[in-house]
PyMOL Python script that loads the backbone (N, CA, C, O; Angstrom):
from pymol import cmd

cmd.read_pdbstr("""\
ATOM      1  N   UNK A   1    -129.770 -74.265  30.816  1.00  0.00           N
ATOM      2  CA  UNK A   1    -131.092 -74.142  30.041  1.00  0.00           C
ATOM      3  C   UNK A   1    -131.422 -72.703  29.920  1.00  0.00           C
ATOM      4  O   UNK A   1    -131.461 -72.031  30.951  1.00  0.00           O
ATOM      5  N   UNK A   2    -131.663 -72.160  28.773  1.00  0.00           N
ATOM      6  CA  UNK A   2    -132.180 -70.789  28.436  1.00  0.00           C
ATOM      7  C   UNK A   2    -133.498 -70.469  29.016  1.00  0.00           C
ATOM      8  O   UNK A   2    -134.161 -71.328  29.598  1.00  0.00           O
ATOM      9  N   UNK A   3    -133.911 -69.184  28.861  1.00  0.00           N
ATOM     10  CA  UNK A   3    -135.301 -68.728  29.265  1.00  0.00           C
ATOM     11  C   UNK A   3    -136.232 -69.217  28.205  1.00  0.00           C
ATOM     12  O   UNK A   3    -137.395 -69.426  28.551  1.00  0.00           O
ATOM     13  N   UNK A   4    -135.915 -69.414  27.057  1.00  0.00           N
ATOM     14  CA  UNK A   4    -136.932 -69.826  26.010  1.00  0.00           C
ATOM     15  C   UNK A   4    -136.924 -71.264  25.508  1.00  0.00           C
ATOM     16  O   UNK A   4    -137.643 -71.662  24.592  1.00  0.00           O
ATOM     17  N   UNK A   5    -136.024 -72.036  26.204  1.00  0.00           N
ATOM     18  CA  UNK A   5    -135.892 -73.349  25.815  1.00  0.00           C
ATOM     19  C   UNK A   5    -136.920 -74.171  26.658  1.00  0.00           C
ATOM     20  O   UNK A   5    -137.245 -73.805  27.787  1.00  0.00           O
ATOM     21  N   UNK A   6    -137.426 -75.314  26.057  1.00  0.00           N
ATOM     22  CA  UNK A   6    -138.322 -76.177  26.849  1.00  0.00           C
ATOM     23  C   UNK A   6    -137.688 -76.799  27.936  1.00  0.00           C
ATOM     24  O   UNK A   6    -136.487 -77.068  27.958  1.00  0.00           O
ATOM     25  N   UNK A   7    -138.597 -77.060  28.960  1.00  0.00           N
ATOM     26  CA  UNK A   7    -138.148 -77.762  30.086  1.00  0.00           C
ATOM     27  C   UNK A   7    -137.556 -79.243  29.844  1.00  0.00           C
ATOM     28  O   UNK A   7    -138.143 -79.979  29.051  1.00  0.00           O
ATOM     29  N   UNK A   8    -136.521 -79.641  30.447  1.00  0.00           N
ATOM     30  CA  UNK A   8    -135.965 -80.960  30.027  1.00  0.00           C
ATOM     31  C   UNK A   8    -136.781 -81.970  30.577  1.00  0.00           C
ATOM     32  O   UNK A   8    -136.858 -83.010  29.922  1.00  0.00           O
ATOM     33  N   UNK A   9    -137.459 -81.885  31.723  1.00  0.00           N
ATOM     34  CA  UNK A   9    -138.297 -82.891  32.099  1.00  0.00           C
ATOM     35  C   UNK A   9    -139.608 -83.017  31.592  1.00  0.00           C
ATOM     36  O   UNK A   9    -140.060 -84.146  31.400  1.00  0.00           O
ATOM     37  N   UNK A  10    -140.420 -81.800  31.297  1.00  0.00           N
ATOM     38  CA  UNK A  10    -141.821 -81.910  30.764  1.00  0.00           C
ATOM     39  C   UNK A  10    -141.793 -81.701  29.311  1.00  0.00           C
ATOM     40  O   UNK A  10    -142.736 -82.089  28.622  1.00  0.00           O
ATOM     41  N   UNK A  11    -140.670 -81.054  28.751  1.00  0.00           N
ATOM     42  CA  UNK A  11    -140.742 -80.759  27.361  1.00  0.00           C
ATOM     43  C   UNK A  11    -141.526 -79.491  26.960  1.00  0.00           C
ATOM     44  O   UNK A  11    -141.584 -79.156  25.777  1.00  0.00           O
ATOM     45  N   UNK A  12    -142.135 -78.779  27.945  1.00  0.00           N
ATOM     46  CA  UNK A  12    -142.889 -77.656  27.667  1.00  0.00           C
ATOM     47  C   UNK A  12    -142.167 -76.345  27.923  1.00  0.00           C
ATOM     48  O   UNK A  12    -141.265 -76.309  28.759  1.00  0.00           O
ATOM     49  N   UNK A  13    -142.518 -75.296  27.257  1.00  0.00           N
ATOM     50  CA  UNK A  13    -141.883 -73.909  27.417  1.00  0.00           C
ATOM     51  C   UNK A  13    -142.510 -73.368  28.641  1.00  0.00           C
ATOM     52  O   UNK A  13    -143.736 -73.263  28.694  1.00  0.00           O
ATOM     53  N   UNK A  14    -141.713 -72.998  29.681  1.00  0.00           N
ATOM     54  CA  UNK A  14    -142.251 -72.556  30.864  1.00  0.00           C
ATOM     55  C   UNK A  14    -143.023 -71.249  30.763  1.00  0.00           C
ATOM     56  O   UNK A  14    -143.807 -70.933  31.658  1.00  0.00           O
ATOM     57  N   UNK A  15    -142.837 -70.539  29.773  1.00  0.00           N
ATOM     58  CA  UNK A  15    -143.503 -69.093  29.597  1.00  0.00           C
ATOM     59  C   UNK A  15    -144.877 -69.321  28.815  1.00  0.00           C
ATOM     60  O   UNK A  15    -145.701 -68.408  28.752  1.00  0.00           O
ATOM     61  N   UNK A  16    -145.102 -70.563  28.220  1.00  0.00           N
ATOM     62  CA  UNK A  16    -146.231 -70.786  27.398  1.00  0.00           C
ATOM     63  C   UNK A  16    -147.588 -70.534  28.035  1.00  0.00           C
ATOM     64  O   UNK A  16    -148.512 -70.062  27.372  1.00  0.00           O
ATOM     65  N   UNK A  17    -147.708 -70.845  29.307  1.00  0.00           N
ATOM     66  CA  UNK A  17    -148.979 -70.557  29.979  1.00  0.00           C
ATOM     67  C   UNK A  17    -149.008 -69.079  30.268  1.00  0.00           C
ATOM     68  O   UNK A  17    -150.104 -68.521  30.230  1.00  0.00           O
ATOM     69  N   UNK A  18    -147.977 -68.414  30.538  1.00  0.00           N
ATOM     70  CA  UNK A  18    -148.058 -66.978  30.703  1.00  0.00           C
ATOM     71  C   UNK A  18    -148.538 -66.299  29.525  1.00  0.00           C
ATOM     72  O   UNK A  18    -149.438 -65.466  29.627  1.00  0.00           O
ATOM     73  N   UNK A  19    -147.958 -66.613  28.303  1.00  0.00           N
ATOM     74  CA  UNK A  19    -148.398 -66.064  26.976  1.00  0.00           C
ATOM     75  C   UNK A  19    -149.682 -66.496  26.761  1.00  0.00           C
ATOM     76  O   UNK A  19    -150.350 -65.651  26.166  1.00  0.00           O
ATOM     77  N   UNK A  20    -150.285 -67.538  27.040  1.00  0.00           N
ATOM     78  CA  UNK A  20    -151.740 -67.870  26.727  1.00  0.00           C
ATOM     79  C   UNK A  20    -152.616 -67.034  27.556  1.00  0.00           C
ATOM     80  O   UNK A  20    -153.614 -66.514  27.057  1.00  0.00           O
ATOM     81  N   UNK A  21    -152.297 -66.867  28.827  1.00  0.00           N
ATOM     82  CA  UNK A  21    -153.126 -66.106  29.748  1.00  0.00           C
ATOM     83  C   UNK A  21    -153.235 -64.680  29.355  1.00  0.00           C
ATOM     84  O   UNK A  21    -154.220 -64.026  29.699  1.00  0.00           O
ATOM     85  N   UNK A  22    -152.185 -64.112  28.586  1.00  0.00           N
ATOM     86  CA  UNK A  22    -152.331 -62.822  28.198  1.00  0.00           C
ATOM     87  C   UNK A  22    -153.064 -62.555  27.039  1.00  0.00           C
ATOM     88  O   UNK A  22    -153.491 -61.418  26.837  1.00  0.00           O
ATOM     89  N   UNK A  23    -153.273 -63.532  26.199  1.00  0.00           N
ATOM     90  CA  UNK A  23    -154.222 -63.459  24.947  1.00  0.00           C
ATOM     91  C   UNK A  23    -155.683 -63.747  25.336  1.00  0.00           C
ATOM     92  O   UNK A  23    -156.618 -63.218  24.735  1.00  0.00           O
ATOM     93  N   UNK A  24    -155.837 -64.547  26.293  1.00  0.00           N
ATOM     94  CA  UNK A  24    -157.329 -65.053  26.650  1.00  0.00           C
ATOM     95  C   UNK A  24    -158.148 -63.870  27.064  1.00  0.00           C
ATOM     96  O   UNK A  24    -159.129 -63.627  26.360  1.00  0.00           O
ATOM     97  N   UNK A  25    -157.898 -63.067  28.127  1.00  0.00           N
ATOM     98  CA  UNK A  25    -158.861 -62.074  28.685  1.00  0.00           C
ATOM     99  C   UNK A  25    -159.125 -61.082  27.467  1.00  0.00           C
ATOM    100  O   UNK A  25    -160.259 -60.647  27.266  1.00  0.00           O
ATOM    101  N   UNK A  26    -158.157 -60.772  26.745  1.00  0.00           N
ATOM    102  CA  UNK A  26    -158.441 -59.721  25.633  1.00  0.00           C
ATOM    103  C   UNK A  26    -159.404 -60.268  24.555  1.00  0.00           C
ATOM    104  O   UNK A  26    -160.169 -59.501  23.970  1.00  0.00           O
ATOM    105  N   UNK A  27    -159.372 -61.454  24.317  1.00  0.00           N
ATOM    106  CA  UNK A  27    -160.236 -61.983  23.324  1.00  0.00           C
ATOM    107  C   UNK A  27    -161.699 -61.946  23.945  1.00  0.00           C
ATOM    108  O   UNK A  27    -162.658 -61.505  23.312  1.00  0.00           O
ATOM    109  N   UNK A  28    -161.785 -62.431  25.199  1.00  0.00           N
ATOM    110  CA  UNK A  28    -163.075 -62.495  25.839  1.00  0.00           C
ATOM    111  C   UNK A  28    -163.737 -61.100  25.998  1.00  0.00           C
ATOM    112  O   UNK A  28    -164.950 -60.961  25.841  1.00  0.00           O
ATOM    113  N   UNK A  29    -162.983 -60.161  26.286  1.00  0.00           N
ATOM    114  CA  UNK A  29    -163.445 -58.810  26.495  1.00  0.00           C
ATOM    115  C   UNK A  29    -163.938 -58.008  25.189  1.00  0.00           C
ATOM    116  O   UNK A  29    -164.728 -57.065  25.239  1.00  0.00           O
ATOM    117  N   UNK A  30    -163.402 -58.478  24.104  1.00  0.00           N
ATOM    118  CA  UNK A  30    -163.742 -57.933  22.767  1.00  0.00           C
ATOM    119  C   UNK A  30    -165.028 -58.434  22.159  1.00  0.00           C
ATOM    120  O   UNK A  30    -165.685 -57.722  21.400  1.00  0.00           O
ATOM    121  N   UNK A  31    -165.383 -59.637  22.485  1.00  0.00           N
ATOM    122  CA  UNK A  31    -166.616 -60.211  21.991  1.00  0.00           C
ATOM    123  C   UNK A  31    -167.889 -59.415  22.369  1.00  0.00           C
ATOM    124  O   UNK A  31    -168.701 -59.057  21.515  1.00  0.00           O
ATOM    125  N   UNK A  32    -168.013 -59.177  23.579  1.00  0.00           N
ATOM    126  CA  UNK A  32    -169.230 -58.281  23.872  1.00  0.00           C
ATOM    127  C   UNK A  32    -169.221 -56.981  23.311  1.00  0.00           C
ATOM    128  O   UNK A  32    -170.301 -56.465  23.023  1.00  0.00           O
ATOM    129  N   UNK A  33    -168.022 -56.300  23.088  1.00  0.00           N
ATOM    130  CA  UNK A  33    -167.984 -55.052  22.473  1.00  0.00           C
ATOM    131  C   UNK A  33    -168.407 -55.174  20.944  1.00  0.00           C
ATOM    132  O   UNK A  33    -169.186 -54.371  20.430  1.00  0.00           O
ATOM    133  N   UNK A  34    -167.920 -56.085  20.356  1.00  0.00           N
ATOM    134  CA  UNK A  34    -168.329 -56.303  18.977  1.00  0.00           C
ATOM    135  C   UNK A  34    -169.883 -56.556  18.817  1.00  0.00           C
ATOM    136  O   UNK A  34    -170.508 -56.074  17.873  1.00  0.00           O
ATOM    137  N   UNK A  35    -170.493 -57.369  19.828  1.00  0.00           N
ATOM    138  CA  UNK A  35    -171.964 -57.540  19.682  1.00  0.00           C
ATOM    139  C   UNK A  35    -172.641 -56.218  20.005  1.00  0.00           C
ATOM    140  O   UNK A  35    -173.614 -55.899  19.321  1.00  0.00           O
ATOM    141  N   UNK A  36    -172.249 -55.467  20.920  1.00  0.00           N
ATOM    142  CA  UNK A  36    -172.847 -54.198  21.162  1.00  0.00           C
ATOM    143  C   UNK A  36    -172.784 -53.235  20.032  1.00  0.00           C
ATOM    144  O   UNK A  36    -173.743 -52.508  19.773  1.00  0.00           O
ATOM    145  N   UNK A  37    -171.567 -53.211  19.286  1.00  0.00           N
ATOM    146  CA  UNK A  37    -171.442 -52.236  18.178  1.00  0.00           C
ATOM    147  C   UNK A  37    -172.253 -52.810  17.112  1.00  0.00           C
ATOM    148  O   UNK A  37    -172.752 -51.989  16.342  1.00  0.00           O
ATOM    149  N   UNK A  38    -172.493 -54.049  16.900  1.00  0.00           N
ATOM    150  CA  UNK A  38    -173.328 -54.497  15.879  1.00  0.00           C
ATOM    151  C   UNK A  38    -174.618 -54.178  16.010  1.00  0.00           C
ATOM    152  O   UNK A  38    -175.278 -53.790  15.046  1.00  0.00           O
ATOM    153  N   UNK A  39    -175.194 -54.328  17.415  1.00  0.00           N
ATOM    154  CA  UNK A  39    -176.550 -53.923  17.704  1.00  0.00           C
ATOM    155  C   UNK A  39    -176.843 -52.474  17.477  1.00  0.00           C
ATOM    156  O   UNK A  39    -177.915 -52.147  16.968  1.00  0.00           O
ATOM    157  N   UNK A  40    -175.920 -51.564  17.835  1.00  0.00           N
ATOM    158  CA  UNK A  40    -175.833 -50.212  17.678  1.00  0.00           C
ATOM    159  C   UNK A  40    -176.096 -49.802  16.193  1.00  0.00           C
ATOM    160  O   UNK A  40    -176.947 -48.972  15.872  1.00  0.00           O
ATOM    161  N   UNK A  41    -175.249 -50.493  15.286  1.00  0.00           N
ATOM    162  CA  UNK A  41    -175.417 -50.137  13.923  1.00  0.00           C
ATOM    163  C   UNK A  41    -176.812 -50.671  13.291  1.00  0.00           C
ATOM    164  O   UNK A  41    -177.399 -50.068  12.393  1.00  0.00           O
ATOM    165  N   UNK A  42    -177.219 -51.756  13.817  1.00  0.00           N
ATOM    166  CA  UNK A  42    -178.454 -52.238  13.263  1.00  0.00           C
ATOM    167  C   UNK A  42    -179.648 -51.455  13.755  1.00  0.00           C
ATOM    168  O   UNK A  42    -180.601 -51.230  13.009  1.00  0.00           O
ATOM    169  N   UNK A  43    -179.599 -51.032  15.032  1.00  0.00           N
ATOM    170  CA  UNK A  43    -180.637 -50.110  15.480  1.00  0.00           C
ATOM    171  C   UNK A  43    -180.902 -48.716  14.763  1.00  0.00           C
ATOM    172  O   UNK A  43    -181.991 -48.143  14.731  1.00  0.00           O
ATOM    173  N   UNK A  44    -179.740 -48.281  14.207  1.00  0.00           N
ATOM    174  CA  UNK A  44    -179.691 -47.034  13.441  1.00  0.00           C
ATOM    175  C   UNK A  44    -180.219 -47.076  12.091  1.00  0.00           C
ATOM    176  O   UNK A  44    -180.833 -46.138  11.584  1.00  0.00           O
ATOM    177  N   UNK A  45    -179.950 -48.273  11.467  1.00  0.00           N
ATOM    178  CA  UNK A  45    -180.394 -48.399  10.012  1.00  0.00           C
ATOM    179  C   UNK A  45    -181.834 -48.333   9.866  1.00  0.00           C
ATOM    180  O   UNK A  45    -182.535 -48.818  10.753  1.00  0.00           O
ATOM    181  N   UNK A  46    -182.360 -47.783   8.839  1.00  0.00           N
ATOM    182  CA  UNK A  46    -183.744 -47.568   8.467  1.00  0.00           C
ATOM    183  C   UNK A  46    -184.393 -48.831   8.050  1.00  0.00           C
ATOM    184  O   UNK A  46    -183.707 -49.680   7.481  1.00  0.00           O
ATOM    185  N   UNK A  47    -185.642 -49.036   8.276  1.00  0.00           N
ATOM    186  CA  UNK A  47    -186.284 -50.222   7.961  1.00  0.00           C
ATOM    187  C   UNK A  47    -186.311 -50.492   6.454  1.00  0.00           C
ATOM    188  O   UNK A  47    -186.611 -49.559   5.709  1.00  0.00           O
ATOM    189  N   UNK A  48    -186.023 -51.683   5.953  1.00  0.00           N
ATOM    190  CA  UNK A  48    -185.979 -52.019   4.705  1.00  0.00           C
ATOM    191  C   UNK A  48    -187.403 -51.664   4.045  1.00  0.00           C
ATOM    192  O   UNK A  48    -188.466 -51.978   4.580  1.00  0.00           O
ATOM    193  N   UNK A  49    -187.315 -51.041   2.937  1.00  0.00           N
ATOM    194  CA  UNK A  49    -188.595 -50.582   2.154  1.00  0.00           C
ATOM    195  C   UNK A  49    -189.233 -49.275   2.738  1.00  0.00           C
ATOM    196  O   UNK A  49    -190.217 -48.787   2.184  1.00  0.00           O
ATOM    197  N   UNK A  50    -188.684 -48.710   3.844  1.00  0.00           N
ATOM    198  CA  UNK A  50    -189.136 -47.455   4.311  1.00  0.00           C
ATOM    199  C   UNK A  50    -188.780 -46.219   3.423  1.00  0.00           C
ATOM    200  O   UNK A  50    -187.922 -46.318   2.546  1.00  0.00           O
ATOM    201  N   UNK A  51    -189.444 -45.064   3.661  1.00  0.00           N
ATOM    202  CA  UNK A  51    -189.124 -43.909   2.893  1.00  0.00           C
ATOM    203  C   UNK A  51    -187.701 -43.530   3.042  1.00  0.00           C
ATOM    204  O   UNK A  51    -186.999 -43.166   2.099  1.00  0.00           O
ATOM    205  N   UNK A  52    -187.282 -43.640   4.352  1.00  0.00           N
ATOM    206  CA  UNK A  52    -185.842 -43.232   4.676  1.00  0.00           C
ATOM    207  C   UNK A  52    -184.861 -44.160   3.975  1.00  0.00           C
ATOM    208  O   UNK A  52    -183.855 -43.733   3.409  1.00  0.00           O
ATOM    209  N   UNK A  53    -185.202 -45.487   4.036  1.00  0.00           N
ATOM    210  CA  UNK A  53    -184.352 -46.500   3.399  1.00  0.00           C
ATOM    211  C   UNK A  53    -184.287 -46.294   1.872  1.00  0.00           C
ATOM    212  O   UNK A  53    -183.225 -46.441   1.268  1.00  0.00           O
ATOM    213  N   UNK A  54    -185.416 -45.956   1.266  1.00  0.00           N
ATOM    214  CA  UNK A  54    -185.436 -45.726  -0.237  1.00  0.00           C
ATOM    215  C   UNK A  54    -184.687 -44.309  -0.487  1.00  0.00           C
ATOM    216  O   UNK A  54    -184.070 -44.237  -1.549  1.00  0.00           O
ATOM    217  N   UNK A  55    -184.667 -43.262   0.295  1.00  0.00           N
ATOM    218  CA  UNK A  55    -183.848 -42.155   0.147  1.00  0.00           C
ATOM    219  C   UNK A  55    -182.445 -42.434   0.336  1.00  0.00           C
ATOM    220  O   UNK A  55    -181.679 -41.914  -0.476  1.00  0.00           O
ATOM    221  N   UNK A  56    -181.971 -43.137   1.230  1.00  0.00           N
ATOM    222  CA  UNK A  56    -180.531 -43.660   1.583  1.00  0.00           C
ATOM    223  C   UNK A  56    -180.058 -44.415   0.366  1.00  0.00           C
ATOM    224  O   UNK A  56    -178.979 -44.143  -0.160  1.00  0.00           O
ATOM    225  N   UNK A  57    -180.847 -45.350  -0.079  1.00  0.00           N
ATOM    226  CA  UNK A  57    -180.300 -46.217  -1.212  1.00  0.00           C
ATOM    227  C   UNK A  57    -180.268 -45.203  -2.551  1.00  0.00           C
ATOM    228  O   UNK A  57    -179.422 -45.407  -3.421  1.00  0.00           O
ATOM    229  N   UNK A  58    -181.122 -44.223  -2.663  1.00  0.00           N
ATOM    230  CA  UNK A  58    -181.018 -43.395  -3.807  1.00  0.00           C
ATOM    231  C   UNK A  58    -179.682 -42.610  -3.775  1.00  0.00           C
ATOM    232  O   UNK A  58    -179.051 -42.357  -4.801  1.00  0.00           O
ATOM    233  N   UNK A  59    -179.326 -42.274  -2.640  1.00  0.00           N
ATOM    234  CA  UNK A  59    -178.074 -41.544  -2.489  1.00  0.00           C
ATOM    235  C   UNK A  59    -176.843 -42.411  -2.626  1.00  0.00           C
ATOM    236  O   UNK A  59    -175.805 -41.884  -3.025  1.00  0.00           O
ATOM    237  N   UNK A  60    -176.874 -43.674  -2.335  1.00  0.00           N
ATOM    238  CA  UNK A  60    -175.826 -44.699  -2.424  1.00  0.00           C
ATOM    239  C   UNK A  60    -175.404 -44.921  -3.815  1.00  0.00           C
ATOM    240  O   UNK A  60    -176.302 -45.238  -4.595  1.00  0.00           O
ATOM    241  N   UNK A  61    -174.233 -44.817  -4.265  1.00  0.00           N
ATOM    242  CA  UNK A  61    -173.797 -45.382  -5.574  1.00  0.00           C
ATOM    243  C   UNK A  61    -174.224 -46.702  -5.970  1.00  0.00           C
ATOM    244  O   UNK A  61    -174.181 -47.649  -5.185  1.00  0.00           O
ATOM    245  N   UNK A  62    -174.632 -46.802  -7.152  1.00  0.00           N
ATOM    246  CA  UNK A  62    -175.268 -48.155  -7.486  1.00  0.00           C
ATOM    247  C   UNK A  62    -174.106 -49.148  -7.613  1.00  0.00           C
ATOM    248  O   UNK A  62    -174.416 -50.339  -7.622  1.00  0.00           O
ATOM    249  N   UNK A  63    -172.908 -48.845  -7.704  1.00  0.00           N
ATOM    250  CA  UNK A  63    -171.870 -49.933  -7.684  1.00  0.00           C
ATOM    251  C   UNK A  63    -171.708 -50.495  -6.164  1.00  0.00           C
ATOM    252  O   UNK A  63    -171.068 -51.517  -5.921  1.00  0.00           O
ATOM    253  N   UNK A  64    -172.270 -49.820  -5.305  1.00  0.00           N
ATOM    254  CA  UNK A  64    -172.121 -50.193  -3.913  1.00  0.00           C
ATOM    255  C   UNK A  64    -173.367 -51.135  -3.393  1.00  0.00           C
ATOM    256  O   UNK A  64    -173.378 -51.629  -2.266  1.00  0.00           O
ATOM    257  N   UNK A  65    -174.313 -51.302  -4.268  1.00  0.00           N
ATOM    258  CA  UNK A  65    -175.503 -52.071  -4.052  1.00  0.00           C
ATOM    259  C   UNK A  65    -175.274 -53.531  -4.045  1.00  0.00           C
ATOM    260  O   UNK A  65    -174.461 -53.883  -4.899  1.00  0.00           O
ATOM    261  N   UNK A  66    -175.755 -54.451  -3.337  1.00  0.00           N
ATOM    262  CA  UNK A  66    -175.708 -55.738  -3.442  1.00  0.00           C
ATOM    263  C   UNK A  66    -176.962 -56.232  -4.427  1.00  0.00           C
ATOM    264  O   UNK A  66    -177.884 -55.465  -4.706  1.00  0.00           O
ATOM    265  N   UNK A  67    -176.896 -57.516  -4.891  1.00  0.00           N
ATOM    266  CA  UNK A  67    -178.196 -57.748  -5.684  1.00  0.00           C
ATOM    267  C   UNK A  67    -179.429 -57.809  -4.922  1.00  0.00           C
ATOM    268  O   UNK A  67    -180.506 -57.601  -5.481  1.00  0.00           O
ATOM    269  N   UNK A  68    -179.346 -58.097  -3.611  1.00  0.00           N
ATOM    270  CA  UNK A  68    -180.470 -58.061  -2.681  1.00  0.00           C
ATOM    271  C   UNK A  68    -180.955 -56.610  -2.419  1.00  0.00           C
ATOM    272  O   UNK A  68    -182.157 -56.399  -2.251  1.00  0.00           O
ATOM    273  N   UNK A  69    -180.111 -55.680  -2.385  1.00  0.00           N
ATOM    274  CA  UNK A  69    -180.438 -54.273  -2.290  1.00  0.00           C
ATOM    275  C   UNK A  69    -181.091 -53.790  -3.523  1.00  0.00           C
ATOM    276  O   UNK A  69    -182.059 -53.038  -3.410  1.00  0.00           O
ATOM    277  N   UNK A  70    -180.687 -54.123  -4.622  1.00  0.00           N
ATOM    278  CA  UNK A  70    -181.331 -53.744  -6.041  1.00  0.00           C
ATOM    279  C   UNK A  70    -182.634 -54.414  -6.124  1.00  0.00           C
ATOM    280  O   UNK A  70    -183.551 -53.799  -6.668  1.00  0.00           O
ATOM    281  N   UNK A  71    -182.840 -55.587  -5.661  1.00  0.00           N
ATOM    282  CA  UNK A  71    -184.088 -56.250  -5.811  1.00  0.00           C
ATOM    283  C   UNK A  71    -185.113 -55.494  -4.711  1.00  0.00           C
ATOM    284  O   UNK A  71    -186.247 -55.192  -5.082  1.00  0.00           O
ATOM    285  N   UNK A  72    -184.728 -55.245  -3.542  1.00  0.00           N
ATOM    286  CA  UNK A  72    -185.597 -54.599  -2.557  1.00  0.00           C
ATOM    287  C   UNK A  72    -185.883 -53.218  -3.065  1.00  0.00           C
ATOM    288  O   UNK A  72    -187.033 -52.781  -3.037  1.00  0.00           O
ATOM    289  N   UNK A  73    -184.869 -52.507  -3.532  1.00  0.00           N
ATOM    290  CA  UNK A  73    -185.150 -51.124  -4.080  1.00  0.00           C
ATOM    291  C   UNK A  73    -186.262 -51.127  -5.137  1.00  0.00           C
ATOM    292  O   UNK A  73    -187.216 -50.354  -5.050  1.00  0.00           O
ATOM    293  N   UNK A  74    -186.123 -52.013  -6.140  1.00  0.00           N
ATOM    294  CA  UNK A  74    -187.085 -52.014  -7.090  1.00  0.00           C
ATOM    295  C   UNK A  74    -188.422 -52.453  -6.586  1.00  0.00           C
ATOM    296  O   UNK A  74    -189.435 -51.933  -7.052  1.00  0.00           O
ATOM    297  N   UNK A  75    -188.498 -53.437  -5.602  1.00  0.00           N
ATOM    298  CA  UNK A  75    -189.698 -53.971  -5.145  1.00  0.00           C
ATOM    299  C   UNK A  75    -190.458 -52.864  -4.293  1.00  0.00           C
ATOM    300  O   UNK A  75    -191.658 -52.637  -4.451  1.00  0.00           O
ATOM    301  N   UNK A  76    -189.675 -52.209  -3.398  1.00  0.00           N
ATOM    302  CA  UNK A  76    -190.332 -51.162  -2.535  1.00  0.00           C
ATOM    303  C   UNK A  76    -190.309 -49.796  -2.936  1.00  0.00           C
ATOM    304  O   UNK A  76    -191.172 -49.025  -2.518  1.00  0.00           O
ATOM    305  N   UNK A  77    -189.356 -49.400  -3.749  1.00  0.00           N
ATOM    306  CA  UNK A  77    -189.192 -47.959  -4.039  1.00  0.00           C
ATOM    307  C   UNK A  77    -189.688 -47.540  -5.411  1.00  0.00           C
ATOM    308  O   UNK A  77    -190.215 -46.440  -5.581  1.00  0.00           O
ATOM    309  N   UNK A  78    -189.521 -48.411  -6.381  1.00  0.00           N
ATOM    310  CA  UNK A  78    -189.860 -48.138  -7.737  1.00  0.00           C
ATOM    311  C   UNK A  78    -191.331 -48.619  -7.991  1.00  0.00           C
ATOM    312  O   UNK A  78    -192.180 -47.810  -8.364  1.00  0.00           O
ATOM    313  N   UNK A  79    -191.641 -50.007  -7.776  1.00  0.00           N
ATOM    314  CA  UNK A  79    -192.931 -50.532  -7.952  1.00  0.00           C
ATOM    315  C   UNK A  79    -193.854 -50.248  -6.900  1.00  0.00           C
ATOM    316  O   UNK A  79    -195.060 -50.307  -7.135  1.00  0.00           O
ATOM    317  N   UNK A  80    -193.415 -49.937  -5.738  1.00  0.00           N
ATOM    318  CA  UNK A  80    -194.100 -49.711  -4.505  1.00  0.00           C
ATOM    319  C   UNK A  80    -195.351 -50.618  -4.404  1.00  0.00           C
ATOM    320  O   UNK A  80    -196.456 -50.262  -4.812  1.00  0.00           O
ATOM    321  N   UNK A  81    -195.083 -51.874  -3.801  1.00  0.00           N
ATOM    322  CA  UNK A  81    -196.172 -52.656  -3.559  1.00  0.00           C
ATOM    323  C   UNK A  81    -197.298 -52.082  -2.678  1.00  0.00           C
ATOM    324  O   UNK A  81    -197.064 -51.710  -1.528  1.00  0.00           O
ATOM    325  N   UNK A  82    -198.506 -52.015  -3.226  1.00  0.00           N
ATOM    326  CA  UNK A  82    -199.605 -51.621  -2.441  1.00  0.00           C
ATOM    327  C   UNK A  82    -200.402 -52.900  -1.723  1.00  0.00           C
ATOM    328  O   UNK A  82    -200.938 -53.789  -2.385  1.00  0.00           O
ATOM    329  N   UNK A  83    -200.397 -52.857  -0.354  1.00  0.00           N
ATOM    330  CA  UNK A  83    -201.083 -53.888   0.291  1.00  0.00           C
ATOM    331  C   UNK A  83    -202.539 -53.877   0.015  1.00  0.00           C
ATOM    332  O   UNK A  83    -203.144 -54.942   0.146  1.00  0.00           O
ATOM    333  N   UNK A  84    -203.175 -52.822  -0.348  1.00  0.00           N
ATOM    334  CA  UNK A  84    -204.597 -52.763  -0.327  1.00  0.00           C
ATOM    335  C   UNK A  84    -205.152 -53.332  -1.844  1.00  0.00           C
ATOM    336  O   UNK A  84    -206.352 -53.492  -2.069  1.00  0.00           O
ATOM    337  N   UNK A  85    -204.183 -53.582  -2.744  1.00  0.00           N
ATOM    338  CA  UNK A  85    -204.555 -54.193  -3.899  1.00  0.00           C
ATOM    339  C   UNK A  85    -204.875 -55.650  -3.786  1.00  0.00           C
ATOM    340  O   UNK A  85    -205.221 -56.285  -4.781  1.00  0.00           O
TER     341      UNK A  85
END
""", "prot")
cmd.dss("prot")
cmd.show_as("cartoon", "prot")
cmd.util.cbc("prot")
cmd.orient("prot")
């Protein structure tokens, strides 16, 4: 019986458990890192409709805007909704 052949009695690869344990911890440790990175990027983004956001969108090429970006830009930066009206 070779090193990579399944066990004759159980039919399982003896190294399968070892390979699975190598992948498991790496996947678990990357999930919190991705979550933290997402929070950091969200915290740095200017609030939708703010002057900073309007300036950032004005500098962004129009081809990179989503439909929602264009709608929000028109609503907040072009027509500037006045809450006192």
